[in-house]
N, C-alpha and C positions, 0 to 999 in steps of 0.2 A: 431940432432934427432928431429923429428917432434912430438909435443905433440898431443895426441888424444883429439878431441873435446868432451866436456861433452855430454853424451847421454840422450835424452829425449824420454820416452816411452809414447805413446798415446794409450789408451786401445781400442778405436773404431775409425772408420773413421769419421772425423769432417770436417766442411767446410774449404777448403783450403784457402779461402779468409781471414780467421781470423788467420792463422798460419804464416803470413809473418814475424812477429818479430822474430820467431825462426829461419827461414831461413836466415834472414838478420844478425843475431848474429853469424852465422856460427856454430850452434849447430848440433850435429848428431841426426837427428829426425827420430825416428822409429814409424810409425803410423800403427797400425793393420788395414788391408785393409777391414775389415768386419764391418757391422753395428750391428751385434748381440753381446750380452754380451760375454766377454772373459771367457772361462772356467778357473776355479781356478788354476789348475795345470799349464796351459799355462801362466797365469798371473804371478804366482810365479817365473817361469823360466825366463820370459821376463824382470822382473825388476832387475835381478841380476846386480849389478854394475852401475845402472843408477844414474844420478844426479837429475833427475826430472821425475815425473809421472803426466800425465794429466788424471785424473780419471773421471768416471761417477758414477751416483747414484747406479748402479748395481755392482760396484766394492767395495768389502769390504777391507778397508785399516785398518789393525789391526797389532798387534805385529808380527804375523807370516809373513805378507807381508813385514813389515819393516825389519825384520831379513833377509828375502830373498834378499831384496835390498842391505842391507849392509850399511856401514858408508858413502858411497859416496852419498847417497840420501840426498838432501837438501830441496826439495820442492815438495809438492803434490798440484797441481792446480785442484780443483774440478770443473767440467763443470756443475755447478748448483749453485743456491743460498743456498739451504739446504746442510747440511753436516752430516746427521745422519748415513751415510755409513762409516764415518771416526772415528777412536778412537783417539780423540784429546789428551787425556792424554798420550797415547803411543807416539804420535808425539812430544809432548812437552818434554818428557823424553829423546828423541833422538835428540832434536834440529832440528826437521824437521818442516819447515814452511808450513802451510796449508792456501790456499786462496780459495775464491769462486768468483761468478760472479754476484754481485748485480747491480741494476739500469738498465742494458741493456735489461733485459727481463721484467721489471715492466709493461710497457704499453701493451706488447703482452699478458701477463698472466692476467692482469686486463680485457682486451678486451675479453679474452676467458672465464673468470669467468662470465662476464655479458652476453656473448653469451649463456652459459649454463643456466643461470637464465632465460633468455627470451625463449630459446628453450623449457625448461621444463614447464614454466608457460603457454605458448601458444601451447603446445602439438605438436610441429613441427615434432617430430619423428613419432608420430602416423599419422599425416596428410600426411607426405611424403609416408609412407607405404600404406595408403589408396589410394592415387592417383596412385601410381605405381602398385597397385594390379589389377587395371582395374575394380574394383567393385564399384568405386565411382559413385553415381547417381546424383551428383549435390549439390548445396547449400541447407542447411537445417537450420532452426532457432536454433535447439538444438544440432547441430553437433560439437563435440570436444570443448566443452566450457572449457576455461582455467581460469587462475588466472589473476586478474588485477595487473599490475606492477606499472603503474603511480599512485603516491600518497600512495603507500604501505609503510610498515615499513621494512627497511633492517637492519639486524644485522650483524655486522662485527666482527668476532673472530680473533683478531690479527691485530691491526692497525699500521702495518709497511708500507713499501713503497707500496706493492701491495694492501694491505687492504685499504689504504688511496686513492689509485688510483681507486679502485672499488667504494668507497664512493663518489669520485668526479664524476664518471659517473652516479651514482644514482641521483645526484642533477638535472641532465638534465631530469630525469623522475619525478621530484617533490617528491622524496621519503624522508621519515624521516629516519635518520641514527642513530642507536644505535651502540655502540661498547664496546667490552670487551678486555682489554689489561693488561699486567703486570704493566704498568705505564701509567699515563695520557699522552695523545698526544695533547698538546695544539695547535700546528701548524696545525695538521689535523683537530682539532675541528674548528679552524678559517676558514679553507679552505672548509670544508664540512658541517659544522653545526652539526657534530656528537656529541653524548652525551655518556659519560662513564657510564656504568651500570654493575651490576654483571652478571655473565654468566647465572644464573638462570632467572633473569629478562629479559635478552636479548632473551633467548629461549622462554619464555612465551609470549613476546610482539611482536616478529618479524613475519612478513609474509614470509620473505625470510631470510635465514641464510647462510652467505658465510664464509668459513673457510680459514684463511690466517696465522695461527700460525705455528711455526716450530714443527717438531716431536722431542719430548724429552721424558724422562721417565715420566715426569709430564703430558704430553699431549697425550700419547698413550691411545687410547680409551677414550679420553676426552668426546666424544659424544657417550655415551653408552646407554643401554636400558632405564635407569632412566632419562637421560637427553633428550632422544628422546621423552619420555612420557610427558615432560614439553612443548613440541612444540605444536602449534595449529594443529589440524587435517587438516587444509587447507594450511599448510605451506610447503615451498620448501627448501631443504637443498642443498647447492652447495659446492663441495670440489675440489679445485685446489691446495691444499697444499701438504699433504701426506696422503696416504690411511689409515694408521694405526691410524690416529687421530680419525677415526670413527670405532666403533665396527660393522663390515660389516654384521655379522649374525643378530645383533639386528636391523640394518637398513632394511635388507630384511624382517624381521618380521613386522616392523612398516609400510613399504610400502605395504606389502601383506595384512595386516589387515585393512588398511585404517586409521591407527593412524597418518600417515604422508601422505600428498597429493602427493608429488613428490620429485625427487632428480636429480641433474645434477652432474655427477662424471667424473673427468679427471684422478683421481688417485685411487688406489685400495690397500686394506690391504695386499694382497698376490700377488701383481703385478708380472707377467701379468695374474695370475690365478684369477678367480672370485669366490666369495663365491657362493655355490649352491643356485639356485633360483633367483639370481640377474639378470642374462641374460634374463630370461623369463618375467620379469616384464614390463608391458607397460608404467608405470608411472616413468621411470628413463631413462635419456639420458646418454649414455656412450661414452666417448671419450678416445682415446689411449694415454694419458699423452702427450698432444700436447699444453699445456698452453703457452709454449715459441716458438711454431713452426711457426715462421716467418723467412724469410731470414735475415732480419735486426737483429733480436734478436739472432739467432743462430750464425751468423757471429760475432756479438759483444761478445758473450760468449767465442767463440774460441779466439778472439783477447785478451780479458781480461786474459784468461789462459796463452796465449803465453807471454804477457807482464809481467805477474807475474813471470813466469819462468825466463825470461831474467833478470828481476830486482833482484830476489833473487840470481841467479848464478853470478850476477855482484856485489854482496856484499851489496845490498841496500834493503830497506824494501818497498814492494809494498803497495798501499793504501787499498787493499781489503784482508787484513790478517784476518784469523779466529782465529788462535792460539795466 
């Protein structure tokens, strides 16, 4: 009698280049052929009897899903660094290993954060629209004046891998780096010259604030109306972490009133929906959650997920365990 290979369900179409370990291990791989989020009913039906799920941030991994999968489920490999879409306590109770994809997207996301910082500071979105409109009449001394990046103060909220990488890029612009973190980051301090300060001091002192903390109960709306009011009216806020870290309604108010000069956003509180008023603001650069969107990073994320699945199903512990 031939034993059936363990089944792996992948909730969206991922780069094939990163899934080679699954094929090589002889696993039964079922990858949903679409790039859009899987409907909940379809997801619950698809996970029945699987040994592994490769999930995305849009997939809610909770008790209901774990019950639908049944006792055969051993591992959930999340195609992201963050894991706020997963109920870790429920996974622990059922002995389900959860993994993520650190390191491979650090450089890409740090590049993207700095790109948003520069694009917002130098008003590139407005300049692009002006040139394309056909109404541009040529160079003017006072046209689209932006913020100076070189020599400015950059505040990093969350000095992890990505935050430290953004701080390293800031050194090339001669920026002074302040950071706020749960713990001191001595290695990052040595590499970037960063100085640990309170969140309030960081917000008051920084010309640019870049968010790189995880989304937790404690960081939801970390940047609310009161904290936005602490920032300089000439400051720029950049968010490539999670949308709900910022109270988006309060941000719209600050940007509309001139209390905040600009923002560069790659993530949104109610993604993919935008808070009313945000889309129309000229002083915000909006990106469609593309922080890790390079071929190298996305292939690497798929490879880490595949390797984690193979490792767990082989009875071993992968290096990128979250639970």
